[in-house]
C-alpha positions, 0 to 999 in steps of 0.5 A: 612477454608483452606480446604473449599477454596480448595474445592471451587477452585476445584469445580470452576475448574470442572465447568470450565472444563465441560463448553463449551467454544470458542476462537475468535475475537469480531466483533461489529455491529452498533446495540449494539450486536456483534459476536465472530468469531472463527479461524475455521469459527464458529460465536456466538452471543454476546448480548449487555450486554456482548458487554460492556465488550469487544471492536471490535477486542478483541481476547477472550475466552468466555463461550457458553450458549445454549438456545434451538437451539440458542447459545450465548457467554459471554466473560470471558478472554482477550487473546489479546486486539484489541485496544492498541495505537489508534487515538481518538477524545476528549470529555470534558463533565462537567469537565470529560475527555473521548476519542472516538476511531477513528474506524468504528466499535468502538463507545465506549466512554472511560474514559481518563487521560492526560499524565503528560508531556502534558498541559491539557488546550491545549487539547479541546473538539473535538481535535484529539489525540493519546491514549493508552488503559491502563485498560480493564474490562476482565483484572485481577483487572481492573474494566472498560475501561480506556485510557491515552492521549499521544499526541495531533495530531491536533486541531478540526478546523485544515484544515490538520486533514485528513493528520495529523490524518492518519499519526498518526494512522499509526505511520508515521512521520508528517514532512520531516526530518531536518538534517542540511544544510551542505552537501558536496560531499563526496570523495568515491574513485570512478572515475566518468565519465563525461557525462555532454555533453550527452543530458540526459533528465527526464520525470516526472509529472509537479510538481515533484521536486525529479527527480531521473532518467534521460535517454539517448538513441541511436539507434544501427547501427546493430539494437536495442538500447543503453540505459543509465540510470543515477540515482540520487546519495544521497549516494554521500552525505549521509554516512552510519551511518550518522544521515540522513542515520539512519533517512532514514532507519527508514522512509524507503520510501517517503510518497506520499499523495494527496497534501503532501509528507513527504520525506525520506531524508531531502528536501535539498537533495531530492528536490535540491542537488540530484534531477536531475534538468535541467541544473544542474550538478549532481553526479549519479550512471549510467548503460548503457545497450543494448536492442536488436531489439526483446526487449531482454536485452543484456550486461550492465555496471554500473559506477559512473558519473557526468551528466546534464539533458538537458531537464525536460519533462512532461508525458502529453506533451511527450505523446501528441507530440508522438501522434501528439496532442498539440503544444509543441515540444522538441528540436531536440536532444531530439526529436530523442531520444524520437522516439528511446525510443518509439520504444525501449518501444514497442519492450521491451513490446512485449518481456515481453508479450511473455517471462515475464508478463505485468501488465494490465494498470489502470488509476491513479486518481489525486486530485486537491486541494486548499491551505486549502486542499479542493478537487477542482476536481479529474482527471483521468490520463491514463498510456500513452506512455510516462509513459510506456517509463519510466516504461519499462526503469526502469524495464530493469535497475532494472532487470540488478541490480538484475543480477548484485547483484546476480552474484557479491555479492549474496545478496542485497535488492530484491523485491520478489513476489510469486504468491501463498503462499505455504500454499494456492497453494493447495486450489488455485489448487482445485479452478481452477479445479472447473473452468475446469482449470487443473494444477499441483503444478508447475504451481502455484509455479514455475515461468516458468510454472506460466507464461504459466498459467497466459497467459492462464488465461488472454486469458479467460478475466474473471473478476470474475475468476481474482478476485476470484484467488486473494484470494489465491495470495501472496504479494510482500516482500523485501528480502536480497536473490534473488528470483522470481518476479511472477508479472513481470515474472522475475527471480529476481528484485532489484530496484536501480532507486529511491534512493531519495525515497526508502532506499532499493535503497540506500542500493543497491547503496552502494553495487554496489559501493563496487563492482565498487571499488573492495571492499569486500561487507558487510554482507547481510541485516538483516531480521529485515531490510527487514521486516521493509522495507516491513512493512513500504511500507504497512503502506505508502500504507494504509496511502495514501488510508486512506487520499484519502478515507477521501477526497473522502467522502468530495468531494462526499457528494453533490453527495450522497445528490443528490443520483447521479449515477455512473458506478462501478465495484465490487471489493469484496463481503462479508457477509454484501454486496459488495464493488464497485469502481466508475470508474469516480473517483476511490472512493470505496463505500459499497453496503449493502445487505438491499439496494439490496432488500427491503426483506433482506431474499431474498438476498443470499450472497456467499462470498466465491464464490463471488456471490449474488443471489436475489430472487433465481437469480444470480444478482451480482458477483465479477468483474461485472460492474454496475451502483450505486447511492450514498446514504450516505457519512459518514465522521466519518467513511470515508465511502461511501454507495451506492445502485444498480441504478434502 
């Protein structure tokens, strides 16, 4: 008997070794079938019966079946589940409990149980929960899918569902931290200069409460300007290692969502004690820097201070006043500074255009909401002169911080951005060659050469080229070591100007204070911390995008019902169609290939090149402007569908 079992096992192994296989990730479709996409770019059909054993996103090993010239696969082994912790909606049917994952490509109804610590009666049909997949049919000894409900996120009728569900999906905190109410000013052994008589001012949004930067600027008799930047000082209240500090370290950033902010620090600190409110004396960390008449940076000095904001100004009003609009006017002592700051900004922008790099301005889209979270309207806010005045001041101050930390300590929290990841530089070089742009590797990996390339590319004003090149470009990350910021065109960049809302800025504050006190700096930030800061920033941005997508769908449902038309620009092209941004309100919509032409076979999409042909003629490409008609607004997937307008 044992011999027979051994022979059977050997036979199975031989069959396994001679059967063609593929490894890849499952991509589900709305029609019940799916595809297995391999790392090498191959794609295999997965028939509906086999799809019942897997979920979208699963990485599996599958057996390849050939039928003539057609190939399909049958998943056999789970390598990595695409679903682990997930947000879902509850289904209660005839006493049976199940959940449906809140995912645009997963429609499976999964049997479920409730965690012992939860009251089953508190969870009803349609409620939103956090669940975990605990069984998978491709796992050994598991006969089917099964999940466990770990947390109730929101009741079905909760008006805050878009916010609560989104924060839960990204495992972000739902509420501001509560860390008590007793916050005495600490004795840090610092000498604080009294600047309360100097007329510092803030410029923020009208509803901003966490004001962390104030400015004081004077023109120098010999030309140029002296700019003093006073930054809120939460580390004057929060000692390293305190519960509020540890919580801030975990959160890393304040989360800004339409209609709701989830602060990094307790609100009493973020919105009151640390915020630079008009007429209130506040401790600050300050920097006075010289900006020459040509916009270049001169000497700078960091120091601790006490300051009082003499005016809380608003972006729109300041811009209107500078442009000669409206009836608002600042006090005389502030007016003179605003004119000086405008001149400083123009000089600084011109210098960065020539010696560094300047981002193209894009408008901000602001949601006006009622108390229930309904969208009343969406406003376009252009980056006007007042916005640029603050932006240029902060960039200059942060460039000084990077230089200070690099020269005095050798480490800190730096924003590092390399235009092209080393592994993609060669591919980018080859792509540019196809556009008759011949560059060597230095132009892609060394800052000085990259700045020349970037200016040359911008002079072409080619939206398609810009969009295609982004496929090869890298992302900004946080690093303990100084490194170049290619996006800004600066050799190093370290922020310290937003410590109320960024934990990395609090770290840099503490390092600057160590130098001011003549103390030895601690060991550099761990890789774990810098990676966490990078990841939390990514999650925050995804959460902001997801809430906006939800609100866009609700707001534009009537427009989809009426098939209203909008000006749009093409953001991305994939095998199924193209993604566009609506210029009027910033919403994104998907234009599927079948809506481009009644005969799908006449639509040829080259997703690698970012071009679409219809009936043999190029019709669309990345970066193009066009008009589209909205056709659907799907709240279950928070997606808008559009078609090219006739």
